[in-house]
PyMOL CGO cylinders between C-alpha atoms (Angstrom):
from pymol import cmd
from pymol.cgo import CYLINDER

trace = [
    CYLINDER, 299.17, 91.33, 29.75, 299.92, 92.92, 26.13, 0.3, 1, 1, 1, 1, 1, 1,
    CYLINDER, 299.92, 92.92, 26.13, 297.67, 95.14, 24.46, 0.3, 1, 1, 1, 1, 1, 1,
    CYLINDER, 297.67, 95.14, 24.46, 298.25, 93.83, 21.28, 0.3, 1, 1, 1, 1, 1, 1,
    CYLINDER, 298.25, 93.83, 21.28, 297.67, 90.27, 21.68, 0.3, 1, 1, 1, 1, 1, 1,
    CYLINDER, 297.67, 90.27, 21.68, 295.07, 88.37, 19.98, 0.3, 1, 1, 1, 1, 1, 1,
    CYLINDER, 295.07, 88.37, 19.98, 291.62, 87.76, 22.00, 0.3, 1, 1, 1, 1, 1, 1,
    CYLINDER, 291.62, 87.76, 22.00, 292.15, 83.92, 21.53, 0.3, 1, 1, 1, 1, 1, 1,
    CYLINDER, 292.15, 83.92, 21.53, 295.79, 84.26, 23.43, 0.3, 1, 1, 1, 1, 1, 1,
    CYLINDER, 295.79, 84.26, 23.43, 294.69, 86.87, 25.71, 0.3, 1, 1, 1, 1, 1, 1,
    CYLINDER, 294.69, 86.87, 25.71, 291.70, 84.32, 26.36, 0.3, 1, 1, 1, 1, 1, 1,
    CYLINDER, 291.70, 84.32, 26.36, 293.86, 81.44, 27.18, 0.3, 1, 1, 1, 1, 1, 1,
    CYLINDER, 293.86, 81.44, 27.18, 296.11, 83.22, 29.40, 0.3, 1, 1, 1, 1, 1, 1,
    CYLINDER, 296.11, 83.22, 29.40, 293.16, 83.86, 31.58, 0.3, 1, 1, 1, 1, 1, 1,
    CYLINDER, 293.16, 83.86, 31.58, 291.81, 80.40, 31.73, 0.3, 1, 1, 1, 1, 1, 1,
    CYLINDER, 291.81, 80.40, 31.73, 295.33, 79.49, 33.24, 0.3, 1, 1, 1, 1, 1, 1,
    CYLINDER, 295.33, 79.49, 33.24, 294.74, 81.38, 36.04, 0.3, 1, 1, 1, 1, 1, 1,
    CYLINDER, 294.74, 81.38, 36.04, 290.69, 81.29, 36.41, 0.3, 1, 1, 1, 1, 1, 1,
    CYLINDER, 290.69, 81.29, 36.41, 289.87, 78.55, 38.90, 0.3, 1, 1, 1, 1, 1, 1,
    CYLINDER, 289.87, 78.55, 38.90, 292.16, 80.55, 41.72, 0.3, 1, 1, 1, 1, 1, 1,
    CYLINDER, 292.16, 80.55, 41.72, 291.14, 83.46, 40.64, 0.3, 1, 1, 1, 1, 1, 1,
    CYLINDER, 291.14, 83.46, 40.64, 287.30, 82.82, 40.63, 0.3, 1, 1, 1, 1, 1, 1,
    CYLINDER, 287.30, 82.82, 40.63, 287.85, 81.34, 44.48, 0.3, 1, 1, 1, 1, 1, 1,
    CYLINDER, 287.85, 81.34, 44.48, 289.41, 84.27, 45.39, 0.3, 1, 1, 1, 1, 1, 1,
    CYLINDER, 289.41, 84.27, 45.39, 286.81, 86.28, 43.74, 0.3, 1, 1, 1, 1, 1, 1,
    CYLINDER, 286.81, 86.28, 43.74, 283.90, 84.42, 45.18, 0.3, 1, 1, 1, 1, 1, 1,
    CYLINDER, 283.90, 84.42, 45.18, 285.53, 85.09, 48.86, 0.3, 1, 1, 1, 1, 1, 1,
    CYLINDER, 285.53, 85.09, 48.86, 285.89, 88.40, 47.99, 0.3, 1, 1, 1, 1, 1, 1,
    CYLINDER, 285.89, 88.40, 47.99, 282.39, 88.93, 47.09, 0.3, 1, 1, 1, 1, 1, 1,
    CYLINDER, 282.39, 88.93, 47.09, 280.88, 87.27, 50.21, 0.3, 1, 1, 1, 1, 1, 1,
    CYLINDER, 280.88, 87.27, 50.21, 283.21, 89.43, 52.55, 0.3, 1, 1, 1, 1, 1, 1,
    CYLINDER, 283.21, 89.43, 52.55, 282.30, 92.87, 50.79, 0.3, 1, 1, 1, 1, 1, 1,
    CYLINDER, 282.30, 92.87, 50.79, 278.94, 92.14, 51.14, 0.3, 1, 1, 1, 1, 1, 1,
    CYLINDER, 278.94, 92.14, 51.14, 278.75, 91.47, 54.54, 0.3, 1, 1, 1, 1, 1, 1,
    CYLINDER, 278.75, 91.47, 54.54, 280.70, 94.26, 55.36, 0.3, 1, 1, 1, 1, 1, 1,
    CYLINDER, 280.70, 94.26, 55.36, 277.89, 96.54, 53.26, 0.3, 1, 1, 1, 1, 1, 1,
    CYLINDER, 277.89, 96.54, 53.26, 275.82, 95.49, 55.48, 0.3, 1, 1, 1, 1, 1, 1,
    CYLINDER, 275.82, 95.49, 55.48, 277.59, 95.92, 58.58, 0.3, 1, 1, 1, 1, 1, 1,
    CYLINDER, 277.59, 95.92, 58.58, 278.98, 99.66, 57.77, 0.3, 1, 1, 1, 1, 1, 1,
    CYLINDER, 278.98, 99.66, 57.77, 275.71, 100.71, 56.27, 0.3, 1, 1, 1, 1, 1, 1,
    CYLINDER, 275.71, 100.71, 56.27, 273.86, 100.26, 59.66, 0.3, 1, 1, 1, 1, 1, 1,
    CYLINDER, 273.86, 100.26, 59.66, 277.28, 101.31, 61.78, 0.3, 1, 1, 1, 1, 1, 1,
    CYLINDER, 277.28, 101.31, 61.78, 277.24, 104.31, 59.79, 0.3, 1, 1, 1, 1, 1, 1,
    CYLINDER, 277.24, 104.31, 59.79, 273.83, 105.62, 60.31, 0.3, 1, 1, 1, 1, 1, 1,
    CYLINDER, 273.83, 105.62, 60.31, 273.37, 104.73, 63.87, 0.3, 1, 1, 1, 1, 1, 1,
    CYLINDER, 273.37, 104.73, 63.87, 276.75, 106.63, 64.25, 0.3, 1, 1, 1, 1, 1, 1,
    CYLINDER, 276.75, 106.63, 64.25, 275.74, 109.16, 61.88, 0.3, 1, 1, 1, 1, 1, 1,
    CYLINDER, 275.74, 109.16, 61.88, 279.33, 109.02, 59.89, 0.3, 1, 1, 1, 1, 1, 1,
    CYLINDER, 279.33, 109.02, 59.89, 279.47, 110.02, 56.60, 0.3, 1, 1, 1, 1, 1, 1,
    CYLINDER, 279.47, 110.02, 56.60, 283.20, 108.66, 56.40, 0.3, 1, 1, 1, 1, 1, 1,
    CYLINDER, 283.20, 108.66, 56.40, 281.24, 104.94, 56.97, 0.3, 1, 1, 1, 1, 1, 1,
    CYLINDER, 281.24, 104.94, 56.97, 278.64, 105.53, 54.93, 0.3, 1, 1, 1, 1, 1, 1,
    CYLINDER, 278.64, 105.53, 54.93, 280.77, 106.24, 51.92, 0.3, 1, 1, 1, 1, 1, 1,
    CYLINDER, 280.77, 106.24, 51.92, 282.92, 103.20, 52.76, 0.3, 1, 1, 1, 1, 1, 1,
    CYLINDER, 282.92, 103.20, 52.76, 279.61, 101.17, 53.24, 0.3, 1, 1, 1, 1, 1, 1,
    CYLINDER, 279.61, 101.17, 53.24, 278.76, 102.35, 49.73, 0.3, 1, 1, 1, 1, 1, 1,
    CYLINDER, 278.76, 102.35, 49.73, 282.04, 101.30, 48.65, 0.3, 1, 1, 1, 1, 1, 1,
    CYLINDER, 282.04, 101.30, 48.65, 282.02, 97.70, 49.89, 0.3, 1, 1, 1, 1, 1, 1,
    CYLINDER, 282.02, 97.70, 49.89, 278.65, 97.58, 48.04, 0.3, 1, 1, 1, 1, 1, 1,
    CYLINDER, 278.65, 97.58, 48.04, 280.28, 98.51, 44.78, 0.3, 1, 1, 1, 1, 1, 1,
    CYLINDER, 280.28, 98.51, 44.78, 283.19, 96.20, 45.22, 0.3, 1, 1, 1, 1, 1, 1,
    CYLINDER, 283.19, 96.20, 45.22, 280.79, 93.38, 45.74, 0.3, 1, 1, 1, 1, 1, 1,
    CYLINDER, 280.79, 93.38, 45.74, 279.27, 94.25, 42.68, 0.3, 1, 1, 1, 1, 1, 1,
    CYLINDER, 279.27, 94.25, 42.68, 282.53, 94.87, 40.88, 0.3, 1, 1, 1, 1, 1, 1,
    CYLINDER, 282.53, 94.87, 40.88, 283.69, 91.16, 41.85, 0.3, 1, 1, 1, 1, 1, 1,
    CYLINDER, 283.69, 91.16, 41.85, 280.03, 90.05, 40.25, 0.3, 1, 1, 1, 1, 1, 1,
    CYLINDER, 280.03, 90.05, 40.25, 280.68, 91.49, 37.34, 0.3, 1, 1, 1, 1, 1, 1,
    CYLINDER, 280.68, 91.49, 37.34, 284.35, 90.15, 37.38, 0.3, 1, 1, 1, 1, 1, 1,
    CYLINDER, 284.35, 90.15, 37.38, 283.35, 86.55, 37.98, 0.3, 1, 1, 1, 1, 1, 1,
    CYLINDER, 283.35, 86.55, 37.98, 280.71, 87.02, 34.87, 0.3, 1, 1, 1, 1, 1, 1,
    CYLINDER, 280.71, 87.02, 34.87, 283.46, 87.90, 32.60, 0.3, 1, 1, 1, 1, 1, 1,
    CYLINDER, 283.46, 87.90, 32.60, 286.37, 86.16, 33.39, 0.3, 1, 1, 1, 1, 1, 1,
    CYLINDER, 286.37, 86.16, 33.39, 285.59, 83.74, 30.79, 0.3, 1, 1, 1, 1, 1, 1,
    CYLINDER, 285.59, 83.74, 30.79, 284.70, 85.95, 28.13, 0.3, 1, 1, 1, 1, 1, 1,
    CYLINDER, 284.70, 85.95, 28.13, 287.22, 87.33, 25.36, 0.3, 1, 1, 1, 1, 1, 1,
    CYLINDER, 287.22, 87.33, 25.36, 289.16, 90.32, 26.29, 0.3, 1, 1, 1, 1, 1, 1,
    CYLINDER, 289.16, 90.32, 26.29, 286.88, 92.78, 24.35, 0.3, 1, 1, 1, 1, 1, 1,
    CYLINDER, 286.88, 92.78, 24.35, 284.38, 92.04, 26.68, 0.3, 1, 1, 1, 1, 1, 1,
    CYLINDER, 284.38, 92.04, 26.68, 286.46, 92.10, 29.98, 0.3, 1, 1, 1, 1, 1, 1,
    CYLINDER, 286.46, 92.10, 29.98, 287.05, 95.51, 28.73, 0.3, 1, 1, 1, 1, 1, 1,
    CYLINDER, 287.05, 95.51, 28.73, 283.98, 96.72, 28.55, 0.3, 1, 1, 1, 1, 1, 1,
    CYLINDER, 283.98, 96.72, 28.55, 283.24, 95.59, 31.82, 0.3, 1, 1, 1, 1, 1, 1,
    CYLINDER, 283.24, 95.59, 31.82, 285.75, 97.35, 33.25, 0.3, 1, 1, 1, 1, 1, 1,
    CYLINDER, 285.75, 97.35, 33.25, 284.59, 100.71, 31.56, 0.3, 1, 1, 1, 1, 1, 1,
    CYLINDER, 284.59, 100.71, 31.56, 281.41, 100.31, 33.27, 0.3, 1, 1, 1, 1, 1, 1,
    CYLINDER, 281.41, 100.31, 33.27, 282.94, 99.57, 36.75, 0.3, 1, 1, 1, 1, 1, 1,
    CYLINDER, 282.94, 99.57, 36.75, 285.26, 102.64, 36.00, 0.3, 1, 1, 1, 1, 1, 1,
    CYLINDER, 285.26, 102.64, 36.00, 281.96, 104.85, 35.47, 0.3, 1, 1, 1, 1, 1, 1,
    CYLINDER, 281.96, 104.85, 35.47, 280.64, 103.38, 38.85, 0.3, 1, 1, 1, 1, 1, 1,
    CYLINDER, 280.64, 103.38, 38.85, 283.96, 104.01, 40.51, 0.3, 1, 1, 1, 1, 1, 1,
    CYLINDER, 283.96, 104.01, 40.51, 283.58, 108.14, 39.14, 0.3, 1, 1, 1, 1, 1, 1,
    CYLINDER, 283.58, 108.14, 39.14, 280.10, 107.90, 40.24, 0.3, 1, 1, 1, 1, 1, 1,
    CYLINDER, 280.10, 107.90, 40.24, 280.81, 107.01, 43.62, 0.3, 1, 1, 1, 1, 1, 1,
    CYLINDER, 280.81, 107.01, 43.62, 283.51, 109.38, 44.25, 0.3, 1, 1, 1, 1, 1, 1,
    CYLINDER, 283.51, 109.38, 44.25, 281.28, 112.30, 42.90, 0.3, 1, 1, 1, 1, 1, 1,
    CYLINDER, 281.28, 112.30, 42.90, 278.35, 110.94, 45.26, 0.3, 1, 1, 1, 1, 1, 1,
    CYLINDER, 278.35, 110.94, 45.26, 280.54, 110.92, 48.36, 0.3, 1, 1, 1, 1, 1, 1,
    CYLINDER, 280.54, 110.92, 48.36, 282.13, 114.10, 47.47, 0.3, 1, 1, 1, 1, 1, 1,
    CYLINDER, 282.13, 114.10, 47.47, 278.15, 115.55, 47.30, 0.3, 1, 1, 1, 1, 1, 1,
    CYLINDER, 278.15, 115.55, 47.30, 277.04, 113.92, 50.59, 0.3, 1, 1, 1, 1, 1, 1,
    CYLINDER, 277.04, 113.92, 50.59, 280.02, 115.39, 52.31, 0.3, 1, 1, 1, 1, 1, 1,
    CYLINDER, 280.02, 115.39, 52.31, 279.05, 118.77, 50.87, 0.3, 1, 1, 1, 1, 1, 1,
    CYLINDER, 279.05, 118.77, 50.87, 275.63, 118.39, 52.52, 0.3, 1, 1, 1, 1, 1, 1,
    CYLINDER, 275.63, 118.39, 52.52, 276.68, 116.90, 55.54, 0.3, 1, 1, 1, 1, 1, 1,
    CYLINDER, 276.68, 116.90, 55.54, 279.07, 120.32, 56.53, 0.3, 1, 1, 1, 1, 1, 1,
    CYLINDER, 279.07, 120.32, 56.53, 275.82, 122.24, 57.14, 0.3, 1, 1, 1, 1, 1, 1,
    CYLINDER, 275.82, 122.24, 57.14, 273.84, 119.59, 59.03, 0.3, 1, 1, 1, 1, 1, 1,
    CYLINDER, 273.84, 119.59, 59.03, 274.26, 117.39, 61.97, 0.3, 1, 1, 1, 1, 1, 1,
    CYLINDER, 274.26, 117.39, 61.97, 276.26, 117.04, 64.91, 0.3, 1, 1, 1, 1, 1, 1,
    CYLINDER, 276.26, 117.04, 64.91, 279.76, 115.07, 65.53, 0.3, 1, 1, 1, 1, 1, 1,
    CYLINDER, 279.76, 115.07, 65.53, 279.53, 111.45, 64.75, 0.3, 1, 1, 1, 1, 1, 1,
    CYLINDER, 279.53, 111.45, 64.75, 279.54, 108.62, 67.15, 0.3, 1, 1, 1, 1, 1, 1,
    CYLINDER, 279.54, 108.62, 67.15, 283.36, 107.76, 67.21, 0.3, 1, 1, 1, 1, 1, 1,
    CYLINDER, 283.36, 107.76, 67.21, 284.06, 104.78, 68.94, 0.3, 1, 1, 1, 1, 1, 1,
    CYLINDER, 284.06, 104.78, 68.94, 281.45, 103.06, 67.04, 0.3, 1, 1, 1, 1, 1, 1,
    CYLINDER, 281.45, 103.06, 67.04, 283.53, 104.58, 63.74, 0.3, 1, 1, 1, 1, 1, 1,
    CYLINDER, 283.53, 104.58, 63.74, 286.83, 102.70, 65.29, 0.3, 1, 1, 1, 1, 1, 1,
    CYLINDER, 286.83, 102.70, 65.29, 285.40, 99.15, 65.84, 0.3, 1, 1, 1, 1, 1, 1,
    CYLINDER, 285.40, 99.15, 65.84, 284.07, 98.99, 62.67, 0.3, 1, 1, 1, 1, 1, 1,
    CYLINDER, 284.07, 98.99, 62.67, 286.60, 100.91, 60.72, 0.3, 1, 1, 1, 1, 1, 1,
    CYLINDER, 286.60, 100.91, 60.72, 289.05, 97.91, 62.14, 0.3, 1, 1, 1, 1, 1, 1,
    CYLINDER, 289.05, 97.91, 62.14, 287.00, 95.18, 61.08, 0.3, 1, 1, 1, 1, 1, 1,
    CYLINDER, 287.00, 95.18, 61.08, 287.01, 96.53, 57.88, 0.3, 1, 1, 1, 1, 1, 1,
    CYLINDER, 287.01, 96.53, 57.88, 290.24, 97.21, 57.50, 0.3, 1, 1, 1, 1, 1, 1,
    CYLINDER, 290.24, 97.21, 57.50, 290.67, 93.70, 58.40, 0.3, 1, 1, 1, 1, 1, 1,
    CYLINDER, 290.67, 93.70, 58.40, 288.58, 92.62, 56.07, 0.3, 1, 1, 1, 1, 1, 1,
    CYLINDER, 288.58, 92.62, 56.07, 290.05, 94.49, 53.40, 0.3, 1, 1, 1, 1, 1, 1,
    CYLINDER, 290.05, 94.49, 53.40, 293.61, 93.50, 54.13, 0.3, 1, 1, 1, 1, 1, 1,
    CYLINDER, 293.61, 93.50, 54.13, 292.57, 89.96, 54.03, 0.3, 1, 1, 1, 1, 1, 1,
    CYLINDER, 292.57, 89.96, 54.03, 291.10, 90.33, 50.23, 0.3, 1, 1, 1, 1, 1, 1,
    CYLINDER, 291.10, 90.33, 50.23, 293.78, 92.30, 49.19, 0.3, 1, 1, 1, 1, 1, 1,
    CYLINDER, 293.78, 92.30, 49.19, 296.56, 90.02, 50.43, 0.3, 1, 1, 1, 1, 1, 1,
    CYLINDER, 296.56, 90.02, 50.43, 294.23, 86.94, 48.49, 0.3, 1, 1, 1, 1, 1, 1,
    CYLINDER, 294.23, 86.94, 48.49, 294.00, 89.27, 45.14, 0.3, 1, 1, 1, 1, 1, 1,
    CYLINDER, 294.00, 89.27, 45.14, 297.74, 90.26, 45.07, 0.3, 1, 1, 1, 1, 1, 1,
    CYLINDER, 297.74, 90.26, 45.07, 298.85, 87.81, 42.86, 0.3, 1, 1, 1, 1, 1, 1,
    CYLINDER, 298.85, 87.81, 42.86, 296.60, 89.08, 40.01, 0.3, 1, 1, 1, 1, 1, 1,
    CYLINDER, 296.60, 89.08, 40.01, 296.97, 92.74, 40.20, 0.3, 1, 1, 1, 1, 1, 1,
    CYLINDER, 296.97, 92.74, 40.20, 299.00, 93.25, 37.03, 0.3, 1, 1, 1, 1, 1, 1,
    CYLINDER, 299.00, 93.25, 37.03, 296.46, 91.83, 34.52, 0.3, 1, 1, 1, 1, 1, 1,
    CYLINDER, 296.46, 91.83, 34.52, 293.83, 93.48, 32.26, 0.3, 1, 1, 1, 1, 1, 1,
    CYLINDER, 293.83, 93.48, 32.26, 292.15, 96.60, 33.08, 0.3, 1, 1, 1, 1, 1, 1,
    CYLINDER, 292.15, 96.60, 33.08, 289.10, 94.57, 34.47, 0.3, 1, 1, 1, 1, 1, 1,
    CYLINDER, 289.10, 94.57, 34.47, 291.77, 92.98, 36.78, 0.3, 1, 1, 1, 1, 1, 1,
    CYLINDER, 291.77, 92.98, 36.78, 293.30, 96.10, 37.86, 0.3, 1, 1, 1, 1, 1, 1,
    CYLINDER, 293.30, 96.10, 37.86, 290.06, 97.58, 38.74, 0.3, 1, 1, 1, 1, 1, 1,
    CYLINDER, 290.06, 97.58, 38.74, 289.25, 94.80, 41.09, 0.3, 1, 1, 1, 1, 1, 1,
    CYLINDER, 289.25, 94.80, 41.09, 292.89, 95.47, 42.58, 0.3, 1, 1, 1, 1, 1, 1,
    CYLINDER, 292.89, 95.47, 42.58, 292.69, 99.16, 43.06, 0.3, 1, 1, 1, 1, 1, 1,
    CYLINDER, 292.69, 99.16, 43.06, 289.35, 99.03, 44.44, 0.3, 1, 1, 1, 1, 1, 1,
    CYLINDER, 289.35, 99.03, 44.44, 290.48, 96.48, 47.30, 0.3, 1, 1, 1, 1, 1, 1,
    CYLINDER, 290.48, 96.48, 47.30, 293.49, 99.00, 47.79, 0.3, 1, 1, 1, 1, 1, 1,
    CYLINDER, 293.49, 99.00, 47.79, 291.83, 101.74, 48.22, 0.3, 1, 1, 1, 1, 1, 1,
    CYLINDER, 291.83, 101.74, 48.22, 289.35, 100.39, 50.14, 0.3, 1, 1, 1, 1, 1, 1,
    CYLINDER, 289.35, 100.39, 50.14, 291.88, 99.33, 52.54, 0.3, 1, 1, 1, 1, 1, 1,
    CYLINDER, 291.88, 99.33, 52.54, 293.59, 102.95, 52.54, 0.3, 1, 1, 1, 1, 1, 1,
    CYLINDER, 293.59, 102.95, 52.54, 290.34, 104.29, 53.23, 0.3, 1, 1, 1, 1, 1, 1,
    CYLINDER, 290.34, 104.29, 53.23, 289.45, 102.17, 56.33, 0.3, 1, 1, 1, 1, 1, 1,
    CYLINDER, 289.45, 102.17, 56.33, 292.73, 103.45, 57.96, 0.3, 1, 1, 1, 1, 1, 1,
    CYLINDER, 292.73, 103.45, 57.96, 291.57, 106.88, 57.21, 0.3, 1, 1, 1, 1, 1, 1,
    CYLINDER, 291.57, 106.88, 57.21, 288.29, 106.21, 59.06, 0.3, 1, 1, 1, 1, 1, 1,
    CYLINDER, 288.29, 106.21, 59.06, 290.11, 105.11, 61.90, 0.3, 1, 1, 1, 1, 1, 1,
    CYLINDER, 290.11, 105.11, 61.90, 291.92, 108.42, 61.92, 0.3, 1, 1, 1, 1, 1, 1,
    CYLINDER, 291.92, 108.42, 61.92, 288.70, 110.02, 61.55, 0.3, 1, 1, 1, 1, 1, 1,
    CYLINDER, 288.70, 110.02, 61.55, 287.43, 108.39, 64.74, 0.3, 1, 1, 1, 1, 1, 1,
    CYLINDER, 287.43, 108.39, 64.74, 290.29, 109.81, 66.77, 0.3, 1, 1, 1, 1, 1, 1,
    CYLINDER, 290.29, 109.81, 66.77, 289.90, 113.01, 64.94, 0.3, 1, 1, 1, 1, 1, 1,
    CYLINDER, 289.90, 113.01, 64.94, 286.18, 113.01, 65.79, 0.3, 1, 1, 1, 1, 1, 1,
    CYLINDER, 286.18, 113.01, 65.79, 287.21, 111.71, 69.08, 0.3, 1, 1, 1, 1, 1, 1,
    CYLINDER, 287.21, 111.71, 69.08, 289.53, 114.56, 70.18, 0.3, 1, 1, 1, 1, 1, 1,
    CYLINDER, 289.53, 114.56, 70.18, 287.76, 117.48, 68.39, 0.3, 1, 1, 1, 1, 1, 1,
    CYLINDER, 287.76, 117.48, 68.39, 284.17, 116.79, 69.39, 0.3, 1, 1, 1, 1, 1, 1,
    CYLINDER, 284.17, 116.79, 69.39, 283.63, 117.76, 65.18, 0.3, 1, 1, 1, 1, 1, 1,
    CYLINDER, 283.63, 117.76, 65.18, 282.31, 116.26, 62.49, 0.3, 1, 1, 1, 1, 1, 1,
    CYLINDER, 282.31, 116.26, 62.49, 285.14, 117.80, 60.31, 0.3, 1, 1, 1, 1, 1, 1,
    CYLINDER, 285.14, 117.80, 60.31, 287.49, 114.91, 60.69, 0.3, 1, 1, 1, 1, 1, 1,
    CYLINDER, 287.49, 114.91, 60.69, 284.38, 112.65, 59.19, 0.3, 1, 1, 1, 1, 1, 1,
    CYLINDER, 284.38, 112.65, 59.19, 283.96, 114.92, 56.45, 0.3, 1, 1, 1, 1, 1, 1,
    CYLINDER, 283.96, 114.92, 56.45, 287.65, 115.15, 55.30, 0.3, 1, 1, 1, 1, 1, 1,
    CYLINDER, 287.65, 115.15, 55.30, 288.23, 111.48, 55.49, 0.3, 1, 1, 1, 1, 1, 1,
    CYLINDER, 288.23, 111.48, 55.49, 284.80, 111.03, 52.99, 0.3, 1, 1, 1, 1, 1, 1,
    CYLINDER, 284.80, 111.03, 52.99, 286.32, 114.04, 50.85, 0.3, 1, 1, 1, 1, 1, 1,
    CYLINDER, 286.32, 114.04, 50.85, 289.72, 111.88, 50.57, 0.3, 1, 1, 1, 1, 1, 1,
    CYLINDER, 289.72, 111.88, 50.57, 287.63, 108.56, 49.93, 0.3, 1, 1, 1, 1, 1, 1,
    CYLINDER, 287.63, 108.56, 49.93, 285.87, 110.23, 47.26, 0.3, 1, 1, 1, 1, 1, 1,
    CYLINDER, 285.87, 110.23, 47.26, 289.12, 111.45, 45.64, 0.3, 1, 1, 1, 1, 1, 1,
    CYLINDER, 289.12, 111.45, 45.64, 290.72, 107.76, 45.53, 0.3, 1, 1, 1, 1, 1, 1,
    CYLINDER, 290.72, 107.76, 45.53, 288.00, 106.78, 43.84, 0.3, 1, 1, 1, 1, 1, 1,
    CYLINDER, 288.00, 106.78, 43.84, 287.96, 109.04, 41.24, 0.3, 1, 1, 1, 1, 1, 1,
    CYLINDER, 287.96, 109.04, 41.24, 291.66, 109.12, 40.44, 0.3, 1, 1, 1, 1, 1, 1,
    CYLINDER, 291.66, 109.12, 40.44, 291.42, 104.80, 40.76, 0.3, 1, 1, 1, 1, 1, 1,
    CYLINDER, 291.42, 104.80, 40.76, 287.97, 105.21, 37.94, 0.3, 1, 1, 1, 1, 1, 1,
    CYLINDER, 287.97, 105.21, 37.94, 289.90, 107.48, 35.61, 0.3, 1, 1, 1, 1, 1, 1,
    CYLINDER, 289.90, 107.48, 35.61, 292.98, 105.33, 35.51, 0.3, 1, 1, 1, 1, 1, 1,
    CYLINDER, 292.98, 105.33, 35.51, 291.01, 102.05, 34.83, 0.3, 1, 1, 1, 1, 1, 1,
    CYLINDER, 291.01, 102.05, 34.83, 289.22, 104.26, 32.24, 0.3, 1, 1, 1, 1, 1, 1,
    CYLINDER, 289.22, 104.26, 32.24, 292.37, 105.50, 30.29, 0.3, 1, 1, 1, 1, 1, 1,
    CYLINDER, 292.37, 105.50, 30.29, 293.49, 101.36, 30.62, 0.3, 1, 1, 1, 1, 1, 1,
    CYLINDER, 293.49, 101.36, 30.62, 290.41, 99.74, 29.61, 0.3, 1, 1, 1, 1, 1, 1,
    CYLINDER, 290.41, 99.74, 29.61, 289.92, 102.52, 26.28, 0.3, 1, 1, 1, 1, 1, 1,
    CYLINDER, 289.92, 102.52, 26.28, 292.96, 101.54, 25.32, 0.3, 1, 1, 1, 1, 1, 1,
    CYLINDER, 292.96, 101.54, 25.32, 292.69, 97.46, 25.66, 0.3, 1, 1, 1, 1, 1, 1,
    CYLINDER, 292.69, 97.46, 25.66, 289.47, 97.77, 24.40, 0.3, 1, 1, 1, 1, 1, 1,
    CYLINDER, 289.47, 97.77, 24.40, 290.69, 99.99, 21.42, 0.3, 1, 1, 1, 1, 1, 1,
    CYLINDER, 290.69, 99.99, 21.42, 293.04, 97.46, 20.56, 0.3, 1, 1, 1, 1, 1, 1,
    CYLINDER, 293.04, 97.46, 20.56, 290.96, 94.41, 20.95, 0.3, 1, 1, 1, 1, 1, 1,
    CYLINDER, 290.96, 94.41, 20.95, 287.82, 95.77, 18.55, 0.3, 1, 1, 1, 1, 1, 1,
    CYLINDER, 287.82, 95.77, 18.55, 289.97, 96.99, 15.96, 0.3, 1, 1, 1, 1, 1, 1,
    CYLINDER, 289.97, 96.99, 15.96, 290.37, 95.38, 12.47, 0.3, 1, 1, 1, 1, 1, 1,
    CYLINDER, 290.37, 95.38, 12.47, 293.39, 93.16, 12.36, 0.3, 1, 1, 1, 1, 1, 1,
    CYLINDER, 293.39, 93.16, 12.36, 295.75, 93.06, 9.80, 0.3, 1, 1, 1, 1, 1, 1,
    CYLINDER, 295.75, 93.06, 9.80, 297.26, 90.19, 8.15, 0.3, 1, 1, 1, 1, 1, 1,
]
cmd.load_cgo(trace, "trace")
């Protein structure tokens, strides 16, 4: 989508894909909400920072899809404002996970790897399915880019959780779990910064006075 198109033209382009996109977003919201509940419980039970980080990420994604649904029918400027909010949320998530991992380095014992592996595998299946549904919409505005990046990062994070489970099982320490949590935080920070830059460009283009 061009950053220089007028708001009504951008709105028409979004309307053309809105019905299919809304259905996909509702499915994604339901999947992410369910996985948040599952991973939060499993993370607490297993003592895994990586699972807790992934659970928080699922919660953030469910909110992300809800916000996207709310602004989908609005103009490009409002969608860009929503993308700014979501980018800031992604940055906050990354900072939180880094802080939680740093705190956990000095406390606790190794997490339970079997629970990490099983739940991580379920989460990967959920995210791959959602990513497949969203793939056709990955090149939209900053609002849709944030949705795609969140889902892509989740799938990468799930693979990392599985690797962490193998590492914890093999070493008997919590360091693989903490390392994966740090990687997931880095992905969130990088994606948040990318979406924020694009959203600010779009917001500037759509709120600047039009020349006739």
